[in-house]
C-alpha beads as a LAMMPS data file, in Angstrom:
LAMMPS data file: protein, C-alpha beads

293 atoms
292 bonds

1 atom types
1 bond types

-500.0 500.0 xlo xhi
-500.0 500.0 ylo yhi
-500.0 500.0 zlo zhi

Masses

1 110.0

Atoms # bond

1 1 1 -432.557 213.593 142.505
2 1 1 -432.188 216.131 145.298
3 1 1 -435.502 217.283 146.898
4 1 1 -435.984 219.878 149.486
5 1 1 -436.553 219.342 153.169
6 1 1 -438.275 221.991 155.016
7 1 1 -439.518 222.528 158.381
8 1 1 -442.077 225.575 159.494
9 1 1 -440.680 226.268 163.055
10 1 1 -443.667 227.553 164.963
11 1 1 -445.663 226.206 168.142
12 1 1 -448.901 224.135 168.250
13 1 1 -451.096 227.219 169.466
14 1 1 -449.890 229.568 166.486
15 1 1 -451.369 227.735 163.636
16 1 1 -453.965 229.476 161.358
17 1 1 -456.506 226.616 162.125
18 1 1 -456.692 227.903 165.583
19 1 1 -456.790 231.664 164.929
20 1 1 -460.275 232.238 166.007
21 1 1 -459.806 230.354 169.314
22 1 1 -456.369 231.455 170.447
23 1 1 -456.015 235.020 171.351
24 1 1 -452.572 236.242 169.880
25 1 1 -452.052 238.646 173.032
26 1 1 -452.026 235.499 175.092
27 1 1 -449.437 233.434 173.323
28 1 1 -447.164 233.715 176.135
29 1 1 -449.351 232.118 178.578
30 1 1 -449.340 228.881 176.510
31 1 1 -446.888 226.038 177.426
32 1 1 -444.066 226.471 174.987
33 1 1 -443.146 223.240 173.241
34 1 1 -441.371 224.266 170.085
35 1 1 -437.795 223.941 171.533
36 1 1 -438.266 220.417 172.732
37 1 1 -439.981 219.472 169.501
38 1 1 -437.457 221.064 167.102
39 1 1 -434.840 219.495 168.909
40 1 1 -436.459 216.101 168.291
41 1 1 -436.660 216.963 164.503
42 1 1 -432.945 217.854 164.554
43 1 1 -432.020 214.556 166.184
44 1 1 -434.166 212.726 163.619
45 1 1 -432.310 214.579 160.716
46 1 1 -428.855 213.909 162.466
47 1 1 -429.712 210.035 162.513
48 1 1 -430.336 209.983 158.697
49 1 1 -427.490 212.370 157.930
50 1 1 -429.851 214.926 156.075
51 1 1 -430.045 218.766 156.168
52 1 1 -433.109 220.884 155.656
53 1 1 -434.195 224.431 155.522
54 1 1 -436.097 225.545 158.741
55 1 1 -438.460 228.538 158.344
56 1 1 -438.196 230.198 161.641
57 1 1 -441.068 232.550 162.996
58 1 1 -439.652 235.578 164.337
59 1 1 -441.810 235.276 167.521
60 1 1 -440.189 231.968 168.363
61 1 1 -436.666 233.244 167.471
62 1 1 -437.062 236.138 169.979
63 1 1 -437.981 233.891 172.775
64 1 1 -435.736 230.803 171.836
65 1 1 -432.615 232.457 170.210
66 1 1 -430.401 229.501 171.467
67 1 1 -432.797 227.041 169.432
68 1 1 -432.103 229.189 166.506
69 1 1 -428.443 229.129 166.928
70 1 1 -428.414 225.438 167.419
71 1 1 -430.604 224.953 164.243
72 1 1 -427.682 226.658 162.236
73 1 1 -424.795 225.101 164.298
74 1 1 -426.122 221.628 163.347
75 1 1 -425.637 222.542 159.594
76 1 1 -429.120 223.656 158.563
77 1 1 -430.331 226.517 156.581
78 1 1 -432.347 229.226 158.503
79 1 1 -434.987 230.889 156.622
80 1 1 -437.700 233.269 157.315
81 1 1 -441.422 232.585 158.294
82 1 1 -442.462 236.005 158.950
83 1 1 -442.808 237.187 162.640
84 1 1 -446.278 236.787 163.950
85 1 1 -447.866 233.991 161.745
86 1 1 -450.367 236.390 160.267
87 1 1 -451.874 235.806 156.800
88 1 1 -450.315 237.955 154.285
89 1 1 -453.254 239.016 152.581
90 1 1 -454.859 240.062 155.746
91 1 1 -451.826 242.233 156.935
92 1 1 -451.840 244.576 153.885
93 1 1 -448.704 245.507 152.049
94 1 1 -447.070 247.916 154.657
95 1 1 -447.743 245.687 157.671
96 1 1 -446.451 242.900 155.816
97 1 1 -443.184 244.878 155.111
98 1 1 -442.895 245.786 158.738
99 1 1 -443.383 241.816 159.692
100 1 1 -440.806 240.401 157.331
101 1 1 -438.344 243.175 157.711
102 1 1 -438.307 242.800 161.537
103 1 1 -438.125 239.005 161.330
104 1 1 -435.412 238.844 158.791
105 1 1 -433.400 241.254 160.824
106 1 1 -433.990 239.369 164.060
107 1 1 -432.883 236.117 162.552
108 1 1 -429.982 237.509 161.174
109 1 1 -428.955 239.272 164.195
110 1 1 -429.291 236.011 166.160
111 1 1 -427.389 233.819 163.737
112 1 1 -425.040 236.118 162.575
113 1 1 -425.765 235.024 158.765
114 1 1 -427.741 236.594 156.049
115 1 1 -431.176 235.140 155.574
116 1 1 -432.065 234.457 151.988
117 1 1 -435.521 232.611 151.973
118 1 1 -438.997 233.135 153.087
119 1 1 -442.129 231.254 153.235
120 1 1 -445.585 232.821 154.156
121 1 1 -447.533 231.732 157.056
122 1 1 -450.134 229.263 155.601
123 1 1 -448.963 229.851 152.217
124 1 1 -450.776 232.903 151.988
125 1 1 -449.180 234.553 148.853
126 1 1 -452.459 234.354 146.981
127 1 1 -453.860 236.172 143.832
128 1 1 -455.082 238.839 146.344
129 1 1 -451.466 239.345 147.598
130 1 1 -449.007 239.317 144.803
131 1 1 -447.925 242.579 146.033
132 1 1 -445.956 240.723 148.707
133 1 1 -443.416 239.367 145.967
134 1 1 -442.537 242.978 145.534
135 1 1 -441.995 243.548 148.999
136 1 1 -439.676 240.402 149.202
137 1 1 -437.678 241.639 146.460
138 1 1 -437.272 244.995 148.002
139 1 1 -436.303 243.773 151.304
140 1 1 -433.245 241.491 149.897
141 1 1 -434.942 238.063 149.945
142 1 1 -433.563 235.785 147.148
143 1 1 -436.004 232.920 147.274
144 1 1 -439.627 232.109 148.317
145 1 1 -441.773 229.063 148.975
146 1 1 -445.041 230.180 149.580
147 1 1 -447.010 229.484 146.341
148 1 1 -449.092 226.275 146.477
149 1 1 -450.640 225.947 142.845
150 1 1 -454.020 224.325 144.147
151 1 1 -457.608 225.348 145.248
152 1 1 -458.003 225.682 148.866
153 1 1 -460.077 227.980 151.478
154 1 1 -457.021 229.503 152.997
155 1 1 -454.227 229.698 150.475
156 1 1 -453.463 228.317 146.740
157 1 1 -452.761 230.097 143.493
158 1 1 -454.315 227.831 140.693
159 1 1 -452.579 227.968 137.528
160 1 1 -449.120 229.028 138.882
161 1 1 -446.023 226.768 137.634
162 1 1 -445.748 223.713 139.777
163 1 1 -441.760 223.597 139.735
164 1 1 -438.940 226.026 140.772
165 1 1 -439.027 229.089 138.563
166 1 1 -437.950 232.656 138.543
167 1 1 -440.737 235.524 139.357
168 1 1 -439.795 238.787 137.603
169 1 1 -441.116 241.829 139.397
170 1 1 -440.772 245.472 138.841
171 1 1 -437.930 245.613 141.360
172 1 1 -436.122 242.438 140.431
173 1 1 -436.222 238.689 140.229
174 1 1 -436.963 236.112 142.950
175 1 1 -436.520 232.494 142.721
176 1 1 -439.823 230.448 143.727
177 1 1 -440.070 226.879 144.971
178 1 1 -443.700 225.940 144.909
179 1 1 -445.318 223.246 147.162
180 1 1 -445.283 219.834 145.477
181 1 1 -448.641 218.685 143.838
182 1 1 -449.252 215.380 141.786
183 1 1 -451.117 215.387 138.582
184 1 1 -454.365 213.076 138.863
185 1 1 -456.888 212.381 135.942
186 1 1 -460.408 211.478 137.186
187 1 1 -463.234 211.145 134.830
188 1 1 -461.460 212.994 132.035
189 1 1 -460.355 216.036 134.180
190 1 1 -457.043 216.583 135.669
191 1 1 -456.412 217.728 139.221
192 1 1 -453.659 218.612 141.365
193 1 1 -453.311 216.653 144.535
194 1 1 -451.245 218.532 146.975
195 1 1 -448.431 215.855 148.303
196 1 1 -446.002 218.436 149.944
197 1 1 -446.241 217.286 153.363
198 1 1 -447.982 218.994 156.606
199 1 1 -451.721 217.818 157.010
200 1 1 -451.195 215.796 153.560
201 1 1 -448.319 213.796 154.992
202 1 1 -450.504 212.970 157.985
203 1 1 -453.691 212.099 155.838
204 1 1 -452.005 210.237 152.949
205 1 1 -450.213 206.571 153.248
206 1 1 -446.438 207.139 153.263
207 1 1 -446.058 204.712 150.412
208 1 1 -448.376 206.777 148.268
209 1 1 -446.340 209.922 149.003
210 1 1 -443.302 208.359 148.268
211 1 1 -444.423 207.053 144.957
212 1 1 -445.544 210.667 144.031
213 1 1 -442.476 212.085 144.959
214 1 1 -440.457 209.373 142.743
215 1 1 -442.927 210.259 139.901
216 1 1 -442.204 213.732 140.219
217 1 1 -438.472 213.020 139.993
218 1 1 -438.304 210.332 137.497
219 1 1 -441.093 210.970 134.971
220 1 1 -441.227 214.844 135.060
221 1 1 -437.465 215.378 136.068
222 1 1 -438.139 217.913 138.842
223 1 1 -437.322 218.185 142.450
224 1 1 -440.268 217.985 144.965
225 1 1 -440.564 219.611 148.224
226 1 1 -441.540 218.311 151.851
227 1 1 -442.630 220.448 154.656
228 1 1 -443.866 219.998 158.244
229 1 1 -444.127 221.460 161.709
230 1 1 -442.250 220.455 164.648
231 1 1 -445.402 220.121 166.508
232 1 1 -447.004 217.476 163.992
233 1 1 -444.376 215.056 165.624
234 1 1 -446.168 215.949 169.196
235 1 1 -449.075 213.940 169.853
236 1 1 -449.064 214.726 173.411
237 1 1 -449.157 218.408 172.782
238 1 1 -452.291 220.434 174.917
239 1 1 -455.685 220.369 173.064
240 1 1 -457.131 223.518 172.058
241 1 1 -461.073 223.888 172.254
242 1 1 -461.783 224.623 168.547
243 1 1 -464.473 223.791 165.840
244 1 1 -464.431 220.178 164.420
245 1 1 -462.835 221.122 160.950
246 1 1 -459.778 223.012 162.888
247 1 1 -459.445 220.059 165.248
248 1 1 -459.330 217.791 162.151
249 1 1 -457.077 219.432 160.421
250 1 1 -454.605 219.919 163.152
251 1 1 -454.875 216.562 165.264
252 1 1 -455.365 214.178 162.573
253 1 1 -452.644 211.297 162.832
254 1 1 -450.059 213.289 164.779
255 1 1 -448.919 209.829 166.112
256 1 1 -448.078 208.711 162.795
257 1 1 -445.700 211.723 161.664
258 1 1 -442.552 210.589 162.919
259 1 1 -442.731 207.109 161.520
260 1 1 -443.829 208.361 158.058
261 1 1 -440.842 210.846 158.118
262 1 1 -438.569 208.052 158.829
263 1 1 -439.857 206.222 155.884
264 1 1 -439.282 209.314 153.637
265 1 1 -435.825 210.019 154.852
266 1 1 -434.757 206.390 154.522
267 1 1 -435.482 206.350 150.524
268 1 1 -435.553 209.671 149.158
269 1 1 -432.849 211.965 148.625
270 1 1 -433.341 215.452 150.609
271 1 1 -431.374 218.568 151.114
272 1 1 -431.740 222.543 151.862
273 1 1 -433.736 224.305 149.508
274 1 1 -430.578 226.340 148.568
275 1 1 -428.727 222.941 147.693
276 1 1 -431.441 222.132 145.366
277 1 1 -431.521 225.689 143.665
278 1 1 -427.690 225.387 143.426
279 1 1 -427.953 221.880 141.664
280 1 1 -430.106 223.293 138.979
281 1 1 -427.379 226.203 138.397
282 1 1 -429.047 228.978 136.124
283 1 1 -431.575 226.815 134.218
284 1 1 -434.699 228.083 136.241
285 1 1 -437.593 229.044 133.696
286 1 1 -439.300 232.079 134.242
287 1 1 -442.978 232.186 135.050
288 1 1 -445.238 232.498 132.070
289 1 1 -446.579 235.924 131.508
290 1 1 -449.723 236.813 133.411
291 1 1 -449.139 234.381 136.062
292 1 1 -448.096 236.859 138.633
293 1 1 -449.917 239.786 137.418

Bonds

1 1 1 2
2 1 2 3
3 1 3 4
4 1 4 5
5 1 5 6
6 1 6 7
7 1 7 8
8 1 8 9
9 1 9 10
10 1 10 11
11 1 11 12
12 1 12 13
13 1 13 14
14 1 14 15
15 1 15 16
16 1 16 17
17 1 17 18
18 1 18 19
19 1 19 20
20 1 20 21
21 1 21 22
22 1 22 23
23 1 23 24
24 1 24 25
25 1 25 26
26 1 26 27
27 1 27 28
28 1 28 29
29 1 29 30
30 1 30 31
31 1 31 32
32 1 32 33
33 1 33 34
34 1 34 35
35 1 35 36
36 1 36 37
37 1 37 38
38 1 38 39
39 1 39 40
40 1 40 41
41 1 41 42
42 1 42 43
43 1 43 44
44 1 44 45
45 1 45 46
46 1 46 47
47 1 47 48
48 1 48 49
49 1 49 50
50 1 50 51
51 1 51 52
52 1 52 53
53 1 53 54
54 1 54 55
55 1 55 56
56 1 56 57
57 1 57 58
58 1 58 59
59 1 59 60
60 1 60 61
61 1 61 62
62 1 62 63
63 1 63 64
64 1 64 65
65 1 65 66
66 1 66 67
67 1 67 68
68 1 68 69
69 1 69 70
70 1 70 71
71 1 71 72
72 1 72 73
73 1 73 74
74 1 74 75
75 1 75 76
76 1 76 77
77 1 77 78
78 1 78 79
79 1 79 80
80 1 80 81
81 1 81 82
82 1 82 83
83 1 83 84
84 1 84 85
85 1 85 86
86 1 86 87
87 1 87 88
88 1 88 89
89 1 89 90
90 1 90 91
91 1 91 92
92 1 92 93
93 1 93 94
94 1 94 95
95 1 95 96
96 1 96 97
97 1 97 98
98 1 98 99
99 1 99 100
100 1 100 101
101 1 101 102
102 1 102 103
103 1 103 104
104 1 104 105
105 1 105 106
106 1 106 107
107 1 107 108
108 1 108 109
109 1 109 110
110 1 110 111
111 1 111 112
112 1 112 113
113 1 113 114
114 1 114 115
115 1 115 116
116 1 116 117
117 1 117 118
118 1 118 119
119 1 119 120
120 1 120 121
121 1 121 122
122 1 122 123
123 1 123 124
124 1 124 125
125 1 125 126
126 1 126 127
127 1 127 128
128 1 128 129
129 1 129 130
130 1 130 131
131 1 131 132
132 1 132 133
133 1 133 134
134 1 134 135
135 1 135 136
136 1 136 137
137 1 137 138
138 1 138 139
139 1 139 140
140 1 140 141
141 1 141 142
142 1 142 143
143 1 143 144
144 1 144 145
145 1 145 146
146 1 146 147
147 1 147 148
148 1 148 149
149 1 149 150
150 1 150 151
151 1 151 152
152 1 152 153
153 1 153 154
154 1 154 155
155 1 155 156
156 1 156 157
157 1 157 158
158 1 158 159
159 1 159 160
160 1 160 161
161 1 161 162
162 1 162 163
163 1 163 164
164 1 164 165
165 1 165 166
166 1 166 167
167 1 167 168
168 1 168 169
169 1 169 170
170 1 170 171
171 1 171 172
172 1 172 173
173 1 173 174
174 1 174 175
175 1 175 176
176 1 176 177
177 1 177 178
178 1 178 179
179 1 179 180
180 1 180 181
181 1 181 182
182 1 182 183
183 1 183 184
184 1 184 185
185 1 185 186
186 1 186 187
187 1 187 188
188 1 188 189
189 1 189 190
190 1 190 191
191 1 191 192
192 1 192 193
193 1 193 194
194 1 194 195
195 1 195 196
196 1 196 197
197 1 197 198
198 1 198 199
199 1 199 200
200 1 200 201
201 1 201 202
202 1 202 203
203 1 203 204
204 1 204 205
205 1 205 206
206 1 206 207
207 1 207 208
208 1 208 209
209 1 209 210
210 1 210 211
211 1 211 212
212 1 212 213
213 1 213 214
214 1 214 215
215 1 215 216
216 1 216 217
217 1 217 218
218 1 218 219
219 1 219 220
220 1 220 221
221 1 221 222
222 1 222 223
223 1 223 224
224 1 224 225
225 1 225 226
226 1 226 227
227 1 227 228
228 1 228 229
229 1 229 230
230 1 230 231
231 1 231 232
232 1 232 233
233 1 233 234
234 1 234 235
235 1 235 236
236 1 236 237
237 1 237 238
238 1 238 239
239 1 239 240
240 1 240 241
241 1 241 242
242 1 242 243
243 1 243 244
244 1 244 245
245 1 245 246
246 1 246 247
247 1 247 248
248 1 248 249
249 1 249 250
250 1 250 251
251 1 251 252
252 1 252 253
253 1 253 254
254 1 254 255
255 1 255 256
256 1 256 257
257 1 257 258
258 1 258 259
259 1 259 260
260 1 260 261
261 1 261 262
262 1 262 263
263 1 263 264
264 1 264 265
265 1 265 266
266 1 266 267
267 1 267 268
268 1 268 269
269 1 269 270
270 1 270 271
271 1 271 272
272 1 272 273
273 1 273 274
274 1 274 275
275 1 275 276
276 1 276 277
277 1 277 278
278 1 278 279
279 1 279 280
280 1 280 281
281 1 281 282
282 1 282 283
283 1 283 284
284 1 284 285
285 1 285 286
286 1 286 287
287 1 287 288
288 1 288 289
289 1 289 290
290 1 290 291
291 1 291 292
292 1 292 293
């Protein structure tokens, strides 16, 4: 089964974990490493002959347009990660609209191609920001990958469907590809363990993650999604002075990311998010009533 391979293209100083410690107005003062790191990812993908969906931050596209064009020229899908990596529920509806409209237009201008997909910074479409789905439909996005059906202090929409589905809003329909979870039963209770990548890729043994993806494919008959950031392949990146939790989330096992990716790419079938959707045809279920209201 084909699974979605995705990359969130942002730099090490732009992450939500460092939001309290890095002044957004001083981003231009930090050494830019996203170009070299993303090209390393592109070379890695080429070595395995796989294509992925790159959710590119508008801020990066404005400063590195040649990088964005190279991603497309090497056969990958380019999607939108917003402009300034601000949490959706903190932006509010109209500022969110400005953010995604500007980022989408910038990416389309740089690449000359239509941008169909969106992923929120830190998966921040939650119960308190469901209006973002209406904005995405109105701004012409065809699919989203922002819903994480788990409990978390920054993101999460518990109770949302775990697999690709249709979300119907007043203005139309958008396809959703939620971040992957694996059901675990502990002491008679079922929990959903996040296994989609990122920090979880760095935290869990790669053999365990591979077994989870295989179980999602074989037992549940559904595709999984893997995500990571270019900075997660860069153990030599500058260190940001931050709190213990933020540093743990960001720096844990950076030296192991590339090796884990190689293991997964060698044993699991991956493609772009649009390829996964196309393989499912028109068979996407609709979300249950009340989930997105």
